[in-house]
All heavy atoms as a GROMACS GRO file, in nm:
protein
  640
    1MET      N    1   9.107   9.665  10.886
    1MET     CA    2   9.180   9.573  10.966
    1MET      C    3   9.180   9.435  10.902
    1MET      O    4   9.079   9.400  10.849
    1MET     CB    5   9.120   9.567  11.107
    1MET     CG    6   9.110   9.690  11.184
    1MET     SD    7   9.271   9.745  11.226
    1MET     CE    8   9.247   9.916  11.243
    2ALA      N    9   9.284   9.366  10.917
    2ALA     CA   10   9.292   9.228  10.858
    2ALA      C   11   9.228   9.128  10.947
    2ALA      O   12   9.199   9.016  10.902
    2ALA     CB   13   9.437   9.195  10.832
    3TYR      N   14   9.205   9.154  11.074
    3TYR     CA   15   9.149   9.053  11.164
    3TYR      C   16   8.993   9.066  11.167
    3TYR      O   17   8.936   9.162  11.124
    3TYR     CB   18   9.205   9.066  11.305
    3TYR     CG   19   9.189   9.208  11.366
    3TYR    CD1   20   9.075   9.240  11.427
    3TYR    CD2   21   9.294   9.298  11.361
    3TYR    CE1   22   9.058   9.371  11.481
    3TYR    CE2   23   9.284   9.426  11.409
    3TYR     CZ   24   9.161   9.460  11.473
    3TYR     OH   25   9.149   9.586  11.531
    4ASP      N   26   8.929   8.968  11.235
    4ASP     CA   27   8.785   8.960  11.246
    4ASP      C   28   8.740   9.059  11.351
    4ASP      O   29   8.763   9.034  11.469
    4ASP     CB   30   8.751   8.816  11.278
    4ASP     CG   31   8.598   8.801  11.284
    4ASP    OD1   32   8.527   8.888  11.316
    4ASP    OD2   33   8.560   8.679  11.268
    5GLU      N   34   8.681   9.168  11.312
    5GLU     CA   35   8.640   9.273  11.403
    5GLU      C   36   8.522   9.227  11.498
    5GLU      O   37   8.517   9.268  11.611
    5GLU     CB   38   8.606   9.403  11.331
    5GLU     CG   39   8.729   9.458  11.273
    5GLU     CD   40   8.716   9.606  11.227
    5GLU    OE1   41   8.646   9.677  11.293
    5GLU    OE2   42   8.779   9.636  11.131
    6VAL      N   43   8.441   9.139  11.446
    6VAL     CA   44   8.333   9.082  11.530
    6VAL      C   45   8.394   8.997  11.641
    6VAL      O   46   8.350   9.013  11.765
    6VAL     CB   47   8.232   8.999  11.443
    6VAL    CG1   48   8.129   8.933  11.536
    6VAL    CG2   49   8.163   9.086  11.342
    7LEU      N   50   8.493   8.912  11.611
    7LEU     CA   51   8.560   8.833  11.714
    7LEU      C   52   8.636   8.929  11.812
    7LEU      O   53   8.630   8.900  11.929
    7LEU     CB   54   8.648   8.734  11.653
    7LEU     CG   55   8.731   8.644  11.745
    7LEU    CD1   56   8.633   8.569  11.836
    7LEU    CD2   57   8.818   8.550  11.660
    8ALA      N   58   8.691   9.032  11.756
    8ALA     CA   59   8.768   9.130  11.845
    8ALA      C   60   8.670   9.186  11.950
    8ALA      O   61   8.709   9.199  12.066
    8ALA     CB   62   8.835   9.238  11.763
    9LYS      N   63   8.550   9.218  11.908
    9LYS     CA   64   8.454   9.281  11.998
    9LYS      C   65   8.413   9.178  12.099
    9LYS      O   66   8.403   9.208  12.222
    9LYS     CB   67   8.330   9.320  11.917
    9LYS     CG   68   8.226   9.388  12.009
    9LYS     CD   69   8.106   9.439  11.928
    9LYS     CE   70   8.005   9.493  12.025
    9LYS     NZ   71   7.876   9.518  11.959
   10ARG      N   72   8.397   9.053  12.060
   10ARG     CA   73   8.360   8.947  12.161
   10ARG      C   74   8.466   8.929  12.268
   10ARG      O   75   8.442   8.918  12.385
   10ARG     CB   76   8.335   8.817  12.088
   10ARG     CG   77   8.207   8.800  12.015
   10ARG     CD   78   8.196   8.663  11.943
   10ARG     NE   79   8.222   8.558  12.034
   10ARG     CZ   80   8.260   8.434  11.992
   10ARG    NH1   81   8.279   8.410  11.864
   10ARG    NH2   82   8.283   8.339  12.079
   11ILE      N   83   8.591   8.927  12.219
   11ILE     CA   84   8.700   8.907  12.311
   11ILE      C   85   8.716   9.027  12.403
   11ILE      O   86   8.734   9.009  12.524
   11ILE     CB   87   8.834   8.886  12.231
   11ILE    CG1   88   8.832   8.757  12.154
   11ILE    CG2   89   8.951   8.888  12.325
   11ILE    CD1   90   8.943   8.746  12.048
   12LYS      N   91   8.704   9.148  12.351
   12LYS     CA   92   8.708   9.268  12.439
   12LYS      C   93   8.601   9.265  12.540
   12LYS      O   94   8.630   9.294  12.659
   12LYS     CB   95   8.698   9.397  12.351
   12LYS     CG   96   8.817   9.432  12.274
   12LYS     CD   97   8.788   9.558  12.190
   12LYS     CE   98   8.887   9.584  12.089
   12LYS     NZ   99   8.853   9.705  12.005
   13GLU      N  100   8.480   9.237  12.503
   13GLU     CA  101   8.370   9.234  12.602
   13GLU      C  102   8.392   9.138  12.716
   13GLU      O  103   8.360   9.163  12.824
   13GLU     CB  104   8.240   9.201  12.527
   13GLU     CG  105   8.186   9.312  12.441
   13GLU     CD  106   8.070   9.274  12.354
   13GLU    OE1  107   8.034   9.150  12.351
   13GLU    OE2  108   8.008   9.366  12.293
   14ARG      N  109   8.461   9.027  12.681
   14ARG     CA  110   8.487   8.921  12.777
   14ARG      C  111   8.606   8.950  12.865
   14ARG      O  112   8.604   8.923  12.981
   14ARG     CB  113   8.505   8.791  12.705
   14ARG     CG  114   8.498   8.667  12.793
   14ARG     CD  115   8.493   8.548  12.712
   14ARG     NE  116   8.427   8.444  12.788
   14ARG     CZ  117   8.403   8.332  12.734
   14ARG    NH1  118   8.440   8.297  12.617
   14ARG    NH2  119   8.341   8.233  12.811
   15LEU      N  120   8.710   9.017  12.815
   15LEU     CA  121   8.830   9.027  12.888
   15LEU      C  122   8.858   9.167  12.950
   15LEU      O  123   8.927   9.178  13.047
   15LEU     CB  124   8.950   8.994  12.797
   15LEU     CG  125   8.954   8.848  12.745
   15LEU    CD1  126   9.080   8.823  12.664
   15LEU    CD2  127   8.952   8.754  12.860
   16GLU      N  128   8.802   9.271  12.894
   16GLU     CA  129   8.828   9.402  12.942
   16GLU      C  130   8.784   9.418  13.089
   16GLU      O  131   8.852   9.485  13.168
   16GLU     CB  132   8.765   9.514  12.853
   16GLU     CG  133   8.847   9.542  12.734
   16GLU     CD  134   8.792   9.644  12.641
   16GLU    OE1  135   8.665   9.680  12.652
   16GLU    OE2  136   8.863   9.693  12.550
   17PRO      N  137   8.665   9.358  13.132
   17PRO     CA  138   8.632   9.369  13.274
   17PRO      C  139   8.737   9.306  13.367
   17PRO      O  140   8.743   9.338  13.484
   17PRO     CB  141   8.502   9.293  13.282
   17PRO     CG  142   8.441   9.297  13.143
   17PRO     CD  143   8.561   9.294  13.054
   18GLU      N  144   8.822   9.217  13.311
   18GLU     CA  145   8.930   9.149  13.396
   18GLU      C  146   9.055   9.229  13.392
   18GLU      O  147   9.157   9.189  13.445
   18GLU     CB  148   8.952   9.010  13.344
   18GLU     CG  149   8.823   8.922  13.338
   18GLU     CD  150   8.759   8.905  13.473
   18GLU    OE1  151   8.836   8.894  13.569
   18GLU    OE2  152   8.641   8.900  13.481
   19GLY      N  153   9.061   9.344  13.328
   19GLY     CA  154   9.178   9.431  13.323
   19GLY      C  155   9.265   9.406  13.200
   19GLY      O  156   9.376   9.462  13.187
   20VAL      N  157   9.212   9.336  13.101
   20VAL     CA  158   9.287   9.314  12.972
   20VAL      C  159   9.265   9.432  12.885
   20VAL      O  160   9.155   9.484  12.867
   20VAL     CB  161   9.246   9.185  12.902
   20VAL    CG1  162   9.310   9.167  12.765
   20VAL    CG2  163   9.279   9.064  12.996
   21VAL      N  164   9.378   9.481  12.824
   21VAL     CA  165   9.367   9.595  12.729
   21VAL      C  166   9.401   9.547  12.588
   21VAL      O  167   9.497   9.469  12.565
   21VAL     CB  168   9.472   9.700  12.772
   21VAL    CG1  169   9.477   9.821  12.678
   21VAL    CG2  170   9.446   9.748  12.916
   22ALA      N  171   9.320   9.599  12.492
   22ALA     CA  172   9.347   9.570  12.353
   22ALA      C  173   9.432   9.679  12.291
   22ALA      O  174   9.409   9.798  12.314
   22ALA     CB  175   9.220   9.557  12.275
   23LYS      N  176   9.533   9.646  12.207
   23LYS     CA  177   9.625   9.743  12.151
   23LYS      C  178   9.668   9.694  12.004
   23LYS      O  179   9.703   9.577  11.988
   23LYS     CB  180   9.752   9.753  12.241
   23LYS     CG  181   9.846   9.862  12.191
   23LYS     CD  182   9.961   9.868  12.291
   23LYS     CE  183  10.064   9.974  12.239
   23LYS     NZ  184  10.176   9.990  12.337
   24GLN      N  185   9.661   9.784  11.912
   24GLN     CA  186   9.708   9.757  11.779
   24GLN      C  187   9.856   9.718  11.785
   24GLN      O  188   9.934   9.798  11.834
   24GLN     CB  189   9.691   9.873  11.687
   24GLN     CG  190   9.544   9.906  11.655
   24GLN     CD  191   9.478   9.808  11.574
   24GLN    OE1  192   9.535   9.745  11.480
   24GLN    NE2  193   9.348   9.780  11.598
   25MET      N  194   9.892   9.597  11.743
   25MET     CA  195  10.032   9.557  11.751
   25MET      C  196  10.052   9.431  11.663
   25MET      O  197   9.960   9.350  11.641
   25MET     CB  198  10.056   9.517  11.898
   25MET     CG  199  10.201   9.496  11.933
   25MET     SD  200  10.225   9.453  12.109
   25MET     CE  201  10.179   9.602  12.197
   26PHE      N  202  10.169   9.408  11.608
   26PHE     CA  203  10.196   9.290  11.533
   26PHE      C  204  10.103   9.264  11.417
   26PHE      O  205  10.058   9.152  11.395
   26PHE     CB  206  10.206   9.165  11.623
   26PHE     CG  207  10.291   9.178  11.748
   26PHE    CD1  208  10.239   9.163  11.873
   26PHE    CD2  209  10.423   9.208  11.737
   26PHE    CE1  210  10.309   9.174  11.984
   26PHE    CE2  211  10.506   9.213  11.849
   26PHE     CZ  212  10.447   9.197  11.976
   27SER      N  213  10.064   9.359  11.348
   27SER     CA  214   9.976   9.354  11.229
   27SER      C  215   9.845   9.296  11.271
   27SER      O  216   9.773   9.230  11.192
   27SER     CB  217  10.031   9.269  11.123
   27SER     OG  218  10.156   9.322  11.078
   28GLY      N  219   9.799   9.317  11.394
   28GLY     CA  220   9.673   9.273  11.443
   28GLY      C  221   9.639   9.344  11.567
   28GLY      O  222   9.677   9.462  11.594
   29LEU      N  223   9.562   9.276  11.650
   29LEU     CA  224   9.520   9.335  11.782
   29LEU      C  225   9.565   9.247  11.896
   29LEU      O  226   9.529   9.130  11.895
   29LEU     CB  227   9.360   9.338  11.778
   29LEU     CG  228   9.298   9.413  11.892
   29LEU    CD1  229   9.335   9.566  11.895
   29LEU    CD2  230   9.150   9.398  11.890
   30ALA      N  231   9.657   9.304  11.975
   30ALA     CA  232   9.709   9.225  12.083
   30ALA      C  233   9.628   9.257  12.210
   30ALA      O  234   9.579   9.364  12.227
   30ALA     CB  235   9.854   9.272  12.108
   31PHE      N  236   9.617   9.154  12.295
   31PHE     CA  237   9.549   9.162  12.422
   31PHE      C  238   9.654   9.151  12.535
   31PHE      O  239   9.723   9.054  12.537
   31PHE     CB  240   9.439   9.056  12.428
   31PHE     CG  241   9.331   9.086  12.333
   31PHE    CD1  242   9.338   9.016  12.205
   31PHE    CD2  243   9.219   9.160  12.355
   31PHE    CE1  244   9.241   9.041  12.107
   31PHE    CE2  245   9.119   9.186  12.263
   31PHE     CZ  246   9.129   9.120  12.137
   32LEU      N  247   9.662   9.256  12.618
   32LEU     CA  248   9.764   9.266  12.723
   32LEU      C  249   9.703   9.261  12.855
   32LEU      O  250   9.604   9.333  12.881
   32LEU     CB  251   9.845   9.390  12.699
   32LEU     CG  252   9.902   9.410  12.559
   32LEU    CD1  253   9.910   9.563  12.524
   32LEU    CD2  254  10.039   9.356  12.553
   33PHE      N  255   9.772   9.192  12.946
   33PHE     CA  256   9.728   9.191  13.084
   33PHE      C  257   9.850   9.234  13.168
   33PHE      O  258   9.960   9.168  13.160
   33PHE     CB  259   9.682   9.055  13.132
   33PHE     CG  260   9.634   9.051  13.274
   33PHE    CD1  261   9.524   9.118  13.312
   33PHE    CD2  262   9.707   8.979  13.365
   33PHE    CE1  263   9.484   9.112  13.442
   33PHE    CE2  264   9.661   8.976  13.499
   33PHE     CZ  265   9.545   9.045  13.536
   34ARG      N  266   9.844   9.344  13.240
   34ARG     CA  267   9.954   9.400  13.314
   34ARG      C  268  10.081   9.420  13.229
   34ARG      O  269  10.195   9.395  13.266
   34ARG     CB  270   9.988   9.317  13.434
   34ARG     CG  271   9.872   9.309  13.531
   34ARG     CD  272   9.907   9.234  13.648
   34ARG     NE  273   9.799   9.221  13.748
   34ARG     CZ  274   9.778   9.135  13.837
   34ARG    NH1  275   9.878   9.042  13.863
   34ARG    NH2  276   9.674   9.142  13.915
   35GLY      N  277  10.054   9.461  13.102
   35GLY     CA  278  10.167   9.490  13.007
   35GLY      C  279  10.216   9.372  12.934
   35GLY      O  280  10.309   9.385  12.850
   36ASN      N  281  10.167   9.249  12.964
   36ASN     CA  282  10.218   9.126  12.903
   36ASN      C  283  10.116   9.077  12.799
   36ASN      O  284   9.999   9.064  12.833
   36ASN     CB  285  10.244   9.015  13.009
   36ASN     CG  286  10.354   9.052  13.097
   36ASN    OD1  287  10.465   9.087  13.059
   36ASN    ND2  288  10.320   9.061  13.227
   37ALA      N  289  10.165   9.048  12.681
   37ALA     CA  290  10.074   8.993  12.576
   37ALA      C  291  10.027   8.852  12.610
   37ALA      O  292  10.106   8.768  12.646
   37ALA     CB  293  10.138   8.994  12.442
   38LEU      N  294   9.891   8.835  12.604
   38LEU     CA  295   9.837   8.701  12.629
   38LEU      C  296   9.767   8.649  12.505
   38LEU      O  297   9.751   8.524  12.489
   38LEU     CB  298   9.744   8.701  12.749
   38LEU     CG  299   9.621   8.788  12.745
   38LEU    CD1  300   9.505   8.717  12.693
   38LEU    CD2  301   9.595   8.826  12.886
   39ALA      N  302   9.740   8.735  12.409
   39ALA     CA  303   9.675   8.679  12.284
   39ALA      C  304   9.702   8.789  12.172
   39ALA      O  305   9.718   8.907  12.199
   39ALA     CB  306   9.529   8.658  12.303
   40ASN      N  307   9.695   8.738  12.050
   40ASN     CA  308   9.704   8.827  11.933
   40ASN      C  309   9.605   8.780  11.829
   40ASN      O  310   9.604   8.671  11.786
   40ASN     CB  311   9.844   8.826  11.873
   40ASN     CG  312   9.863   8.922  11.764
   40ASN    OD1  313   9.808   9.031  11.762
   40ASN    ND2  314   9.935   8.880  11.659
   41LEU      N  315   9.515   8.872  11.787
   41LEU     CA  316   9.412   8.844  11.689
   41LEU      C  317   9.469   8.901  11.560
   41LEU      O  318   9.502   9.022  11.553
   41LEU     CB  319   9.285   8.906  11.731
   41LEU     CG  320   9.168   8.883  11.628
   41LEU    CD1  321   9.134   8.740  11.608
   41LEU    CD2  322   9.039   8.962  11.680
   42TYR      N  323   9.475   8.824  11.452
   42TYR     CA  324   9.532   8.868  11.329
   42TYR      C  325   9.458   8.790  11.216
   42TYR      O  326   9.362   8.717  11.243
   42TYR     CB  327   9.683   8.856  11.323
   42TYR     CG  328   9.732   8.713  11.332
   42TYR    CD1  329   9.796   8.656  11.224
   42TYR    CD2  330   9.715   8.634  11.446
   42TYR    CE1  331   9.850   8.527  11.231
   42TYR    CE2  332   9.760   8.507  11.448
   42TYR     CZ  333   9.825   8.450  11.342
   42TYR     OH  334   9.880   8.322  11.348
   43ASP      N  335   9.500   8.822  11.095
   43ASP     CA  336   9.426   8.770  10.974
   43ASP      C  337   9.413   8.611  10.976
   43ASP      O  338   9.322   8.560  10.911
   43ASP     CB  339   9.485   8.817  10.845
   43ASP     CG  340   9.627   8.780  10.824
   43ASP    OD1  341   9.697   8.744  10.921
   43ASP    OD2  342   9.677   8.793  10.706
   44GLU      N  343   9.508   8.541  11.033
   44GLU     CA  344   9.505   8.398  11.030
   44GLU      C  345   9.433   8.334  11.149
   44GLU      O  346   9.418   8.210  11.157
   44GLU     CB  347   9.645   8.343  11.020
   44GLU     CG  348   9.713   8.376  10.893
   44GLU     CD  349   9.853   8.314  10.883
   44GLU    OE1  350   9.871   8.206  10.933
   44GLU    OE2  351   9.937   8.378  10.823
   45GLY      N  352   9.386   8.414  11.248
   45GLY     CA  353   9.317   8.354  11.353
   45GLY      C  354   9.362   8.427  11.488
   45GLY      O  355   9.400   8.545  11.487
   46LEU      N  356   9.355   8.354  11.592
   46LEU     CA  357   9.382   8.399  11.724
   46LEU      C  358   9.497   8.322  11.783
   46LEU      O  359   9.482   8.197  11.798
   46LEU     CB  360   9.258   8.394  11.816
   46LEU     CG  361   9.280   8.439  11.964
   46LEU    CD1  362   9.304   8.593  11.968
   46LEU    CD2  363   9.154   8.408  12.043
   47MET      N  364   9.606   8.387  11.820
   47MET     CA  365   9.718   8.321  11.889
   47MET      C  366   9.708   8.346  12.036
   47MET      O  367   9.696   8.462  12.072
   47MET     CB  368   9.852   8.370  11.828
   47MET     CG  369   9.971   8.291  11.880
   47MET     SD  370  10.123   8.335  11.796
   47MET     CE  371  10.121   8.511  11.795
   48VAL      N  372   9.708   8.241  12.122
   48VAL     CA  373   9.686   8.258  12.264
   48VAL      C  374   9.800   8.191  12.337
   48VAL      O  375   9.831   8.076  12.316
   48VAL     CB  376   9.552   8.192  12.302
   48VAL    CG1  377   9.527   8.208  12.446
   48VAL    CG2  378   9.439   8.248  12.216
   49ARG      N  379   9.848   8.258  12.439
   49ARG     CA  380   9.946   8.197  12.541
   49ARG      C  381   9.860   8.117  12.639
   49ARG      O  382   9.780   8.171  12.706
   49ARG     CB  383  10.022   8.306  12.612
   49ARG     CG  384  10.131   8.370  12.530
   49ARG     CD  385  10.209   8.476  12.610
   49ARG     NE  386  10.277   8.417  12.723
   49ARG     CZ  387  10.346   8.489  12.805
   49ARG    NH1  388  10.354   8.620  12.790
   49ARG    NH2  389  10.406   8.433  12.904
   50VAL      N  390   9.888   7.991  12.640
   50VAL     CA  391   9.811   7.900  12.732
   50VAL      C  392   9.900   7.839  12.833
   50VAL      O  393   9.849   7.784  12.929
   50VAL     CB  394   9.740   7.791  12.654
   50VAL    CG1  395   9.637   7.847  12.566
   50VAL    CG2  396   9.841   7.703  12.569
   51GLY      N  397  10.032   7.849  12.822
   51GLY     CA  398  10.125   7.791  12.919
   51GLY      C  399  10.163   7.652  12.875
   51GLY      O  400  10.086   7.580  12.817
   52LYS      N  401  10.286   7.607  12.911
   52LYS     CA  402  10.333   7.475  12.868
   52LYS      C  403  10.244   7.363  12.921
   52LYS      O  404  10.222   7.269  12.846
   52LYS     CB  405  10.478   7.457  12.920
   52LYS     CG  406  10.582   7.540  12.854
   52LYS     CD  407  10.710   7.510  12.908
   52LYS     CE  408  10.821   7.598  12.840
   52LYS     NZ  409  10.950   7.575  12.898
   53ASP      N  410  10.191   7.377  13.041
   53ASP     CA  411  10.111   7.266  13.096
   53ASP      C  412   9.971   7.259  13.040
   53ASP      O  413   9.907   7.158  13.057
   53ASP     CB  414  10.103   7.291  13.250
   53ASP     CG  415  10.040   7.423  13.300
   53ASP    OD1  416  10.062   7.520  13.219
   53ASP    OD2  417   9.982   7.428  13.399
   54ARG      N  418   9.931   7.359  12.960
   54ARG     CA  419   9.794   7.351  12.906
   54ARG      C  420   9.789   7.352  12.752
   54ARG      O  421   9.688   7.352  12.692
   54ARG     CB  422   9.707   7.472  12.955
   54ARG     CG  423   9.701   7.467  13.106
   54ARG     CD  424   9.588   7.525  13.169
   54ARG     NE  425   9.459   7.491  13.118
   54ARG     CZ  426   9.350   7.560  13.146
   54ARG    NH1  427   9.356   7.675  13.208
   54ARG    NH2  428   9.236   7.524  13.096
   55THR      N  429   9.911   7.341  12.691
   55THR     CA  430   9.925   7.339  12.547
   55THR      C  431   9.846   7.219  12.493
   55THR      O  432   9.772   7.231  12.390
   55THR     CB  433  10.068   7.341  12.504
   55THR    OG1  434  10.134   7.458  12.551
   55THR    CG2  435  10.077   7.343  12.354
   56GLY      N  436   9.867   7.098  12.543
   56GLY     CA  437   9.800   6.983  12.497
   56GLY      C  438   9.653   6.996  12.494
   56GLY      O  439   9.582   6.960  12.399
   57GLU      N  440   9.601   7.047  12.603
   57GLU     CA  441   9.454   7.068  12.611
   57GLU      C  442   9.408   7.167  12.506
   57GLU      O  443   9.302   7.147  12.442
   57GLU     CB  444   9.417   7.119  12.754
   57GLU     CG  445   9.274   7.156  12.775
   57GLU     CD  446   9.248   7.219  12.911
   57GLU    OE1  447   9.325   7.214  13.003
   57GLU    OE2  448   9.143   7.286  12.920
   58ALA      N  449   9.475   7.277  12.494
   58ALA     CA  450   9.439   7.380  12.390
   58ALA      C  451   9.436   7.327  12.252
   58ALA      O  452   9.355   7.359  12.171
   58ALA     CB  453   9.533   7.501  12.396
   59LEU      N  454   9.531   7.234  12.225
   59LEU     CA  455   9.540   7.176  12.083
   59LEU      C  456   9.433   7.080  12.059
   59LEU      O  457   9.418   7.037  11.942
   59LEU     CB  458   9.680   7.116  12.069
   59LEU     CG  459   9.796   7.212  12.069
   59LEU    CD1  460   9.926   7.142  12.059
   59LEU    CD2  461   9.779   7.315  11.960
   60THR      N  462   9.347   7.038  12.150
   60THR     CA  463   9.235   6.955  12.122
   60THR      C  464   9.123   7.033  12.068
   60THR      O  465   9.024   6.977  12.016
   60THR     CB  466   9.190   6.880  12.248
   60THR    OG1  467   9.138   6.969  12.344
   60THR    CG2  468   9.305   6.791  12.307
   61ARG      N  469   9.129   7.163  12.074
   61ARG     CA  470   9.007   7.244  12.016
   61ARG      C  471   9.014   7.244  11.867
   61ARG      O  472   9.119   7.240  11.804
   61ARG     CB  473   9.024   7.389  12.066
   61ARG     CG  474   9.008   7.400  12.218
   61ARG     CD  475   9.000   7.538  12.266
   61ARG     NE  476   8.972   7.547  12.410
   61ARG     CZ  477   8.858   7.545  12.468
   61ARG    NH1  478   8.750   7.526  12.400
   61ARG    NH2  479   8.856   7.552  12.601
   62PRO      N  480   8.898   7.251  11.805
   62PRO     CA  481   8.891   7.245  11.658
   62PRO      C  482   8.973   7.359  11.593
   62PRO      O  483   8.960   7.475  11.634
   62PRO     CB  484   8.743   7.268  11.624
   62PRO     CG  485   8.672   7.223  11.759
   62PRO     CD  486   8.766   7.259  11.864
   63GLY      N  487   9.052   7.326  11.501
   63GLY     CA  488   9.130   7.417  11.425
   63GLY      C  489   9.256   7.466  11.491
   63GLY      O  490   9.331   7.549  11.439
   64ALA      N  491   9.289   7.423  11.615
   64ALA     CA  492   9.404   7.471  11.685
   64ALA      C  493   9.536   7.405  11.632
   64ALA      O  494   9.529   7.288  11.598
   64ALA     CB  495   9.393   7.442  11.829
   65THR      N  496   9.637   7.483  11.624
   65THR     CA  497   9.772   7.434  11.580
   65THR      C  498   9.875   7.492  11.678
   65THR      O  499   9.857   7.599  11.732
   65THR     CB  500   9.800   7.475  11.438
   65THR    OG1  501   9.803   7.613  11.427
   65THR    CG2  502   9.709   7.413  11.341
   66PRO      N  503   9.985   7.416  11.696
   66PRO     CA  504  10.088   7.469  11.788
   66PRO      C  505  10.173   7.584  11.732
   66PRO      O  506  10.185   7.589  11.613
   66PRO     CB  507  10.178   7.345  11.811
   66PRO     CG  508  10.164   7.263  11.690
   66PRO     CD  509  10.020   7.286  11.646
   67VAL      N  510  10.223   7.676  11.816
   67VAL     CA  511  10.304   7.783  11.775
   67VAL      C  512  10.424   7.774  11.869
   67VAL      O  513  10.412   7.758  11.990
   67VAL     CB  514  10.242   7.913  11.795
   67VAL    CG1  515  10.332   8.034  11.758
   67VAL    CG2  516  10.115   7.927  11.704
   68VAL      N  517  10.550   7.774  11.816
   68VAL     CA  518  10.663   7.773  11.899
   68VAL      C  519  10.724   7.913  11.917
   68VAL      O  520  10.758   7.976  11.818
   68VAL     CB  521  10.770   7.676  11.839
   68VAL    CG1  522  10.896   7.672  11.929
   68VAL    CG2  523  10.715   7.531  11.830
   69MET      N  524  10.728   7.956  12.038
   69MET     CA  525  10.770   8.093  12.068
   69MET      C  526  10.857   8.087  12.194
   69MET      O  527  10.805   8.080  12.306
   69MET     CB  528  10.659   8.188  12.090
   69MET     CG  529  10.581   8.217  11.959
   69MET     SD  530  10.454   8.337  11.989
   69MET     CE  531  10.547   8.482  12.040
   70ARG      N  532  10.989   8.081  12.182
   70ARG     CA  533  11.082   8.080  12.298
   70ARG      C  534  11.037   7.984  12.401
   70ARG      O  535  11.045   8.011  12.522
   70ARG     CB  536  11.092   8.220  12.355
   70ARG     CG  537  11.168   8.307  12.266
   70ARG     CD  538  11.196   8.446  12.328
   70ARG     NE  539  11.092   8.534  12.285
   70ARG     CZ  540  11.052   8.643  12.359
   70ARG    NH1  541  11.114   8.673  12.475
   70ARG    NH2  542  10.960   8.722  12.318
   71GLY      N  543  10.986   7.868  12.365
   71GLY     CA  544  10.955   7.760  12.463
   71GLY      C  545  10.830   7.785  12.536
   71GLY      O  546  10.792   7.707  12.625
   72GLN      N  547  10.751   7.893  12.513
   72GLN     CA  548  10.630   7.916  12.580
   72GLN      C  549  10.515   7.834  12.519
   72GLN      O  550  10.521   7.804  12.404
   72GLN     CB  551  10.589   8.059  12.574
   72GLN     CG  552  10.693   8.157  12.643
   72GLN     CD  553  10.659   8.303  12.620
   72GLN    OE1  554  10.566   8.330  12.555
   72GLN    NE2  555  10.738   8.389  12.677
   73GLY      N  556  10.422   7.793  12.601
   73GLY     CA  557  10.313   7.719  12.545
   73GLY      C  558  10.215   7.812  12.479
   73GLY      O  559  10.157   7.902  12.544
   74THR      N  560  10.204   7.805  12.343
   74THR     CA  561  10.114   7.893  12.264
   74THR      C  562  10.042   7.810  12.170
   74THR      O  563  10.099   7.710  12.111
   74THR     CB  564  10.206   7.997  12.194
   74THR    OG1  565  10.286   8.059  12.283
   74THR    CG2  566  10.122   8.100  12.128
   75ALA      N  567   9.918   7.846  12.140
   75ALA     CA  568   9.836   7.775  12.037
   75ALA      C  569   9.773   7.882  11.945
   75ALA      O  570   9.735   7.983  11.991
   75ALA     CB  571   9.730   7.689  12.108
   76ARG      N  572   9.761   7.838  11.824
   76ARG     CA  573   9.689   7.923  11.726
   76ARG      C  574   9.554   7.860  11.707
   76ARG      O  575   9.543   7.742  11.664
   76ARG     CB  576   9.763   7.931  11.595
   76ARG     CG  577   9.691   8.014  11.488
   76ARG     CD  578   9.767   8.025  11.354
   76ARG     NE  579   9.895   8.084  11.372
   76ARG     CZ  580  10.011   8.025  11.346
   76ARG    NH1  581  10.019   7.905  11.300
   76ARG    NH2  582  10.125   8.091  11.354
   77LEU      N  583   9.453   7.937  11.725
   77LEU     CA  584   9.311   7.889  11.700
   77LEU      C  585   9.280   7.937  11.551
   77LEU      O  586   9.321   8.043  11.513
   77LEU     CB  587   9.214   7.945  11.799
   77LEU     CG  588   9.249   7.904  11.948
   77LEU    CD1  589   9.142   7.964  12.040
   77LEU    CD2  590   9.257   7.755  11.963
   78GLY      N  591   9.198   7.861  11.491
   78GLY     CA  592   9.171   7.878  11.344
   78GLY      C  593   9.098   8.007  11.317
   78GLY      O  594   9.056   8.083  11.400
   79PRO      N  595   9.083   8.032  11.183
   79PRO     CA  596   9.010   8.149  11.143
   79PRO      C  597   8.874   8.162  11.196
   79PRO      O  598   8.811   8.061  11.232
   79PRO     CB  599   9.001   8.125  10.986
   79PRO     CG  600   9.109   8.033  10.950
   79PRO     CD  601   9.129   7.949  11.074
   80ALA      N  602   8.825   8.275  11.214
   80ALA     CA  603   8.691   8.310  11.268
   80ALA      C  604   8.678   8.258  11.411
   80ALA      O  605   8.558   8.240  11.456
   80ALA     CB  606   8.586   8.257  11.176
   81GLY      N  607   8.785   8.233  11.478
   81GLY     CA  608   8.768   8.193  11.621
   81GLY      C  609   8.724   8.053  11.642
   81GLY      O  610   8.680   8.027  11.755
   82ARG      N  611   8.735   7.966  11.546
   82ARG     CA  612   8.692   7.827  11.571
   82ARG      C  613   8.768   7.780  11.692
   82ARG      O  614   8.886   7.805  11.705
   82ARG     CB  615   8.716   7.741  11.453
   82ARG     CG  616   8.631   7.762  11.338
   82ARG     CD  617   8.658   7.672  11.227
   82ARG     NE  618   8.805   7.686  11.201
   82ARG     CZ  619   8.870   7.633  11.097
   82ARG    NH1  620   8.799   7.552  11.015
   82ARG    NH2  621   8.991   7.655  11.073
   83GLY      N  622   8.706   7.706  11.779
   83GLY     CA  623   8.768   7.655  11.898
   83GLY      C  624   8.765   7.748  12.020
   83GLY      O  625   8.813   7.720  12.121
   84ILE      N  626   8.703   7.865  11.997
   84ILE     CA  627   8.690   7.962  12.110
   84ILE      C  628   8.561   7.942  12.182
   84ILE      O  629   8.454   7.956  12.109
   84ILE     CB  630   8.713   8.108  12.064
   84ILE    CG1  631   8.847   8.120  11.997
   84ILE    CG2  632   8.689   8.206  12.171
   84ILE    CD1  633   8.863   8.254  11.924
   85PRO      N  634   8.552   7.917  12.309
   85PRO     CA  635   8.429   7.890  12.373
   85PRO      C  636   8.341   8.019  12.386
   85PRO      O  637   8.392   8.128  12.378
   85PRO     CB  638   8.463   7.839  12.510
   85PRO     CG  639   8.610   7.879  12.532
   85PRO     CD  640   8.669   7.900  12.399
   0.00000   0.00000   0.00000
């Protein structure tokens, strides 16, 4: 896998109890809630849907950069999950 498997395990442990499902997709590992993608872990880091109203806050995290996807608020967190609490 091209993504960080240790980080994938951390994310799964944290989100699976909330009903989030991990699925191989988009050359990485997508995290889906009720069939909707909320994050994608891939070789360049973790891309997360945060919503338009929280994009500014997400971009204050170390290593975060904006991603433009059909007007949705999305942020890319840096390699190895920098900026992930």
